[in-house]
C-alpha positions as CSV (number, residue, x, y, z in Angstrom):
1,M,0.0,0.0,0.0
2,T,1.5,3.3,-1.1
3,R,1.9,5.8,1.7
4,T,0.3,9.0,0.3
5,F,-0.3,10.9,3.5
6,A,1.9,13.0,5.7
7,L,1.8,14.1,9.3
8,A,0.3,17.5,9.8
9,A,2.5,20.4,9.1
10,S,1.3,22.2,12.2
11,L,2.6,19.5,14.4
12,T,5.9,19.4,12.5
13,A,6.2,23.1,13.1
14,V,5.7,22.6,16.8
15,L,8.5,20.1,16.9
16,A,10.8,22.4,14.9
17,T,10.4,25.3,17.3
18,G,10.6,23.2,20.4
19,A,7.4,24.9,21.6
20,L,6.1,21.9,23.6
21,A,4.7,22.3,27.1
22,A,6.7,20.6,29.7
23,D,3.6,19.0,31.3
24,L,0.2,18.2,29.8
25,P,-2.9,19.6,31.5
26,D,-4.7,17.3,33.9
27,L,-8.5,17.3,33.2
28,E,-9.1,15.4,36.4
29,G,-11.4,12.7,34.9
30,R,-13.6,15.2,33.1
31,E,-16.3,13.6,31.0
32,V,-15.9,14.5,27.3
33,V,-18.7,13.5,24.8
34,V,-17.2,12.7,21.5
35,V,-19.4,12.1,18.4
36,S,-18.7,10.2,15.2
37,E,-20.5,8.7,12.3
38,N,-18.4,5.5,12.2
39,T,-18.5,5.2,8.4
40,Y,-15.0,6.4,7.4
41,P,-12.5,3.5,7.4
42,P,-9.8,3.4,8.5
43,L,-10.3,6.5,10.6
44,Q,-13.5,5.2,12.3
45,F,-15.9,2.4,11.4
46,I,-17.7,-0.6,12.8
47,D,-15.7,-3.8,12.4
48,G,-16.9,-7.3,11.7
49,A,-17.5,-7.9,15.4
50,G,-19.7,-4.9,15.7
51,Q,-17.1,-2.8,17.5
52,A,-16.3,0.9,16.8
53,V,-12.6,1.0,15.8
54,G,-10.1,3.0,13.8
55,W,-7.3,5.5,13.8
56,E,-9.3,8.2,15.5
57,Y,-10.6,5.9,18.3
58,D,-7.0,4.8,19.1
59,A,-5.9,8.5,19.0
60,V,-8.7,9.7,21.3
61,A,-8.1,6.8,23.7
62,E,-4.4,8.0,23.9
63,L,-5.5,11.6,24.3
64,A,-7.8,10.6,27.1
65,S,-5.1,8.7,28.9
66,R,-2.6,11.5,28.7
67,L,-5.1,14.2,29.7
68,N,-7.0,12.2,32.3
69,M,-10.3,12.6,30.7
70,T,-13.3,10.2,30.5
71,V,-14.6,9.8,27.0
72,V,-18.3,9.0,26.2
73,Y,-19.0,8.2,22.5
74,E,-22.1,9.1,20.7
75,N,-23.2,8.5,17.1
76,A,-24.6,11.1,14.6
77,S,-25.0,11.5,10.9
78,W,-22.5,13.6,9.0
79,D,-25.0,16.3,8.0
80,A,-26.1,16.8,11.6
81,M,-22.6,16.6,13.2
82,I,-21.2,20.1,12.6
83,P,-24.5,21.9,13.5
84,A,-24.7,19.7,16.7
85,I,-21.1,20.6,17.7
86,S,-21.8,24.3,17.0
87,A,-24.9,24.1,19.2
88,G,-22.9,22.5,22.1
89,Q,-24.7,19.2,21.9
90,Y,-21.4,17.4,22.0
91,D,-18.0,18.4,23.3
92,M,-15.9,17.1,20.3
93,A,-16.3,15.3,17.0
94,M,-14.0,13.0,15.1
95,N,-15.0,12.1,11.5
96,G,-12.1,12.7,9.2
97,I,-13.2,16.4,9.2
98,T,-11.4,18.6,6.8
99,I,-10.2,21.9,8.3
100,R,-11.9,24.7,6.3
101,D,-12.3,28.4,6.8
102,D,-16.0,28.3,6.3
103,R,-16.4,25.6,9.0
104,K,-14.3,27.7,11.4
105,E,-17.1,30.2,11.5
106,S,-19.3,27.8,13.5
107,V,-16.8,25.4,15.2
108,D,-13.2,25.4,16.5
109,F,-10.7,23.0,15.2
110,S,-7.7,21.2,16.8
111,D,-4.4,21.4,15.1
112,S,-4.2,19.2,12.0
113,Y,-3.2,15.6,12.8
114,L,-3.1,14.2,9.3
115,T,-2.9,15.5,5.7
116,S,-4.4,13.5,2.9
117,Q,-5.3,13.8,-0.8
118,M,-8.4,13.0,-2.8
119,R,-8.1,10.0,-5.1
120,M,-10.4,8.7,-7.8
121,I,-11.8,5.2,-7.1
122,V,-13.3,3.4,-10.2
123,A,-14.2,-0.2,-11.2
124,G,-11.2,-2.5,-11.7
125,D,-12.0,-2.9,-15.4
126,E,-12.7,0.8,-16.1
127,S,-11.2,1.9,-19.4
128,R,-13.5,4.8,-20.5
129,F,-11.5,7.4,-18.5
130,T,-8.2,7.6,-16.7
131,D,-8.2,11.0,-15.0
132,A,-10.5,13.9,-14.0
133,A,-10.4,15.6,-17.4
134,S,-11.5,12.5,-19.3
135,F,-14.2,11.7,-16.7
136,A,-15.6,15.3,-17.1
137,A,-15.5,15.1,-20.9
138,D,-18.0,12.2,-21.0
139,P,-21.5,13.4,-20.0
140,D,-22.7,9.8,-19.5
141,L,-20.4,9.1,-16.6
142,L,-21.7,9.5,-13.1
143,A,-20.0,10.2,-9.7
144,A,-21.2,9.3,-6.3
145,A,-20.7,11.6,-3.3
146,Q,-21.9,12.2,0.3
147,P,-23.4,15.8,0.4
148,G,-21.4,18.4,2.3
149,T,-18.2,16.5,2.3
150,T,-14.8,17.3,0.8
151,P,-15.2,14.6,-1.9
152,F,-18.5,16.2,-2.9
153,Y,-17.0,19.7,-3.3
154,V,-13.9,18.4,-5.1
155,T,-16.2,16.5,-7.5
156,V,-18.2,19.6,-8.1
157,Y,-15.4,22.2,-8.4
158,D,-12.3,20.3,-9.4
159,I,-13.8,17.7,-11.8
160,L,-17.1,19.1,-13.0
161,D,-18.5,22.5,-13.7
162,G,-19.0,24.0,-10.3
163,D,-22.8,23.3,-10.3
164,E,-23.6,21.7,-6.9
165,A,-26.9,20.5,-8.4
166,N,-25.2,18.8,-11.4
167,P,-27.3,15.7,-12.2
168,R,-24.1,13.7,-12.9
169,I,-23.5,13.6,-9.1
170,K,-25.6,11.0,-7.3
171,L,-25.9,11.6,-3.6
172,F,-25.6,8.9,-0.9
173,E,-25.8,9.1,2.9
174,T,-22.6,7.3,3.5
175,V,-19.2,6.6,1.8
176,G,-20.0,2.9,2.1
177,A,-23.3,3.3,0.1
178,A,-21.4,5.2,-2.6
179,V,-18.8,2.5,-2.9
180,Q,-21.5,-0.2,-3.1
181,A,-23.1,1.8,-5.9
182,L,-19.8,1.9,-7.7
183,R,-19.3,-1.9,-7.4
184,A,-22.9,-2.4,-8.6
185,G,-22.2,-0.3,-11.7
186,D,-24.8,2.4,-10.8
187,V,-22.1,5.1,-10.8
188,D,-18.6,5.3,-12.3
189,L,-16.6,7.2,-9.8
190,V,-16.2,7.8,-6.1
191,L,-13.7,10.2,-4.5
192,S,-12.1,9.5,-1.2
193,D,-9.1,10.7,0.7
194,S,-6.0,8.6,0.1
195,T,-6.2,6.9,3.5
196,A,-9.6,5.4,2.8
197,A,-9.1,5.0,-0.9
198,N,-6.1,2.7,-0.4
199,G,-8.0,0.6,2.1
200,I,-11.1,0.3,0.0
201,T,-9.2,-0.7,-3.2
202,E,-6.9,-3.1,-1.3
203,A,-9.9,-4.9,0.2
204,S,-11.7,-5.1,-3.1
205,E,-9.2,-7.7,-4.5
206,G,-9.2,-6.1,-7.9
207,A,-12.8,-5.1,-8.2
208,L,-11.8,-1.5,-7.6
209,K,-8.8,0.6,-8.5
210,I,-7.4,4.1,-8.2
211,V,-6.8,6.2,-11.3
212,G,-5.4,9.7,-12.1
213,E,-3.4,12.1,-10.0
214,P,-4.3,13.3,-6.5
215,L,-6.9,16.0,-6.6
216,G,-5.6,18.3,-3.9
217,T,-5.0,18.0,-0.2
218,E,-7.0,18.1,3.0
219,D,-6.0,18.5,6.7
220,F,-8.0,16.6,9.3
221,G,-8.8,18.0,12.7
222,F,-11.1,17.4,15.6
223,I,-13.9,19.9,16.1
224,F,-15.3,21.6,19.2
225,P,-17.9,24.2,20.0
226,K,-16.6,27.8,19.6
227,G,-14.5,28.8,22.5
228,S,-14.1,25.3,23.9
229,D,-11.4,25.0,26.6
230,L,-10.6,21.5,25.3
231,V,-8.8,22.8,22.2
232,A,-5.5,23.8,23.9
233,P,-5.2,20.5,26.0
234,I,-5.9,18.4,22.9
235,N,-3.4,20.3,20.8
236,A,-0.7,19.9,23.5
237,A,-1.3,16.2,23.7
238,L,-1.3,15.8,19.9
239,A,2.0,17.6,19.8
240,E,3.5,15.3,22.4
241,M,2.1,12.3,20.5
242,H,3.9,13.5,17.4
243,V,7.2,14.0,19.2
244,D,7.2,10.6,20.9
245,G,6.2,8.6,17.7
246,T,2.6,7.7,18.8
247,L,1.0,9.3,15.8
248,E,3.5,7.6,13.5
249,A,2.7,4.2,15.1
250,L,-1.0,4.8,14.6
251,N,-0.3,5.6,10.9
252,K,1.6,2.4,10.4
253,K,-1.1,0.4,12.2
254,W,-4.1,1.7,10.3
255,F,-2.7,2.9,6.9
256,L,0.2,0.5,6.2
257,D,-0.4,-2.8,8.0
258,Y,-4.2,-2.9,8.2
259,K,-6.3,-4.2,5.3
260,L,-9.9,-3.4,5.2
261,G,-12.2,-6.4,5.8
262,Q,-9.7,-8.5,7.8
């Protein structure tokens, strides 16, 4: 599996300047309600045993240990998640959430913990197009996307014509449903960040493949209600986890060694 991700630049900058706190804050067992959709492998998903697992679950467990906080997990749909955090319904969300300026108007972000790129997932025997331009040039080809996500906006603005109502984009509630539609031949393209795209294609045993060049980058961060006092402790712990190799170990576990479906 090709490693096409990088540790977040913000954490690298912290390391370079030596601006780490000597001691992490102690949250004294504080309960923190964390929400996720559990549909974005390998960051967070439900495994074959029915357990919620993934990179972000491991990372949050480590954050909880280092900061002495008690985590309570909740589940919500993607379209409800950012409004719910903005309204203070939950303390924190993890869902492979791209750090974007428009979202910063309603929520606060942690430092970026992972940088990834959009990749084009297609059927294993696809020969009608090989990149974004050739996909866009054929009006009969359809793309699947989850509304309001980075893959949706990249499909709209980087591949197609900038029309968010373009009928060539078929909307699905989850990434998994979009991938199933691709495998069934109902659509011809699904975009996903490189971390998930590599896992999805690896697990397909040839039924799916990645084509074309990466279509831009995205930085992932945890989100919080505006003004949350959790942002600084989380950032401090993330920085420490970068320095001591914990984030790199999680990357190896979930993006290099792990194969979806095992």
